[in-house]
matplotlib code that plots the C-alpha trace (Angstrom):
import matplotlib.pyplot as plt

x = [17.5, 17.2, 13.8, 12.9, 10.3, 7.7, 9.8, 12.9, 11.0, 9.6, 13.1, 14.5, 11.5, 11.6, 8.0, 5.8, 5.0, 1.4, 2.2, 4.1, 1.2, -1.1, 1.1, 1.0, -2.8, -3.3, -1.0, 1.6, 4.3, 4.5, 4.8, 4.4, 2.8, 5.1, 2.8, 2.1, -0.2, -3.8, -5.4, -3.0, -4.7, -1.8, 0.1, 3.9, 4.8, 8.2, 9.2, 11.8, 14.6, 14.0, 10.3, 11.2, 13.7, 11.0, 8.6, 11.3, 12.0, 8.2, 7.6, 10.9, 11.0, 7.3, 6.6, 5.3, 2.1, 1.3, 2.1, -0.4, -3.8, -6.7, -8.5, -12.1, -14.5, -15.5, -19.2, -21.7, -22.8, -26.5, -28.4, -31.1, -33.9, -36.5, -34.4, -35.2, -32.8, -31.5]
y = [-1.6, -4.3, -5.8, -7.3, -9.9, -9.4, -11.6, -9.5, -6.2, -7.6, -8.5, -5.1, -3.3, -5.7, -6.6, -9.4, -10.3, -9.7, -6.1, -5.5, -6.9, -4.6, -1.6, -2.8, -3.1, 0.3, 1.9, 2.9, 0.8, 0.5, -3.0, -5.0, -8.3, -10.4, -13.4, -13.8, -16.8, -16.0, -18.3, -17.5, -17.4, -15.7, -12.6, -12.5, -9.1, -7.4, -4.1, -1.8, -0.9, 2.8, 2.4, 0.8, 3.6, 6.3, 4.5, 4.6, 8.3, 9.1, 7.0, 7.5, 11.3, 12.0, 14.5, 13.0, 15.0, 13.6, 10.0, 9.9, 8.5, 11.0, 10.9, 10.0, 12.6, 12.3, 11.7, 10.5, 6.9, 7.8, 10.9, 12.3, 13.4, 14.0, 16.1, 13.8, 12.4, 8.8]
z = [-15.7, -13.1, -12.2, -8.8, -7.9, -5.2, -2.8, -3.4, -2.8, 0.4, 1.6, 0.7, 2.4, 5.4, 5.0, 3.7, 0.1, 0.9, 1.8, -1.4, -3.4, -1.6, -2.5, -6.1, -6.2, -4.5, -7.1, -4.5, -6.2, -10.0, -11.3, -14.6, -15.0, -17.1, -17.4, -21.1, -20.9, -21.9, -19.3, -16.5, -13.1, -11.3, -12.3, -12.2, -11.0, -11.6, -10.1, -11.6, -9.2, -9.8, -8.9, -5.6, -5.0, -5.7, -3.3, -0.6, -1.2, -0.9, 2.3, 4.1, 3.8, 4.4, 7.1, 10.3, 10.1, 6.6, 7.6, 10.4, 9.8, 10.0, 13.4, 13.6, 14.8, 18.4, 18.3, 20.8, 20.2, 20.4, 19.7, 21.9, 19.5, 22.2, 24.7, 27.6, 30.2, 29.9]

ax = plt.figure().add_subplot(projection="3d")
ax.plot(x, y, z, "-o")
ax.set_aspect("equal")
plt.show()
């Protein structure tokens, strides 16, 4: 199995490295930290090619209704508790 770096994933997805890291932290993209040092301050993420392919299948073939963000409820900005005119 071939592993990819965050930069390689970003290039394949045509996005930024920051976006790929966000997907990893959200759990949308499976990745492994290969940094073995105990006091390491930065993780070294590697993504399996199959995990990237499954992400592409989930996101590319998602129905348009499911891909949309939920709409916020249309609410008045203030409530009139006393029933008077403004």
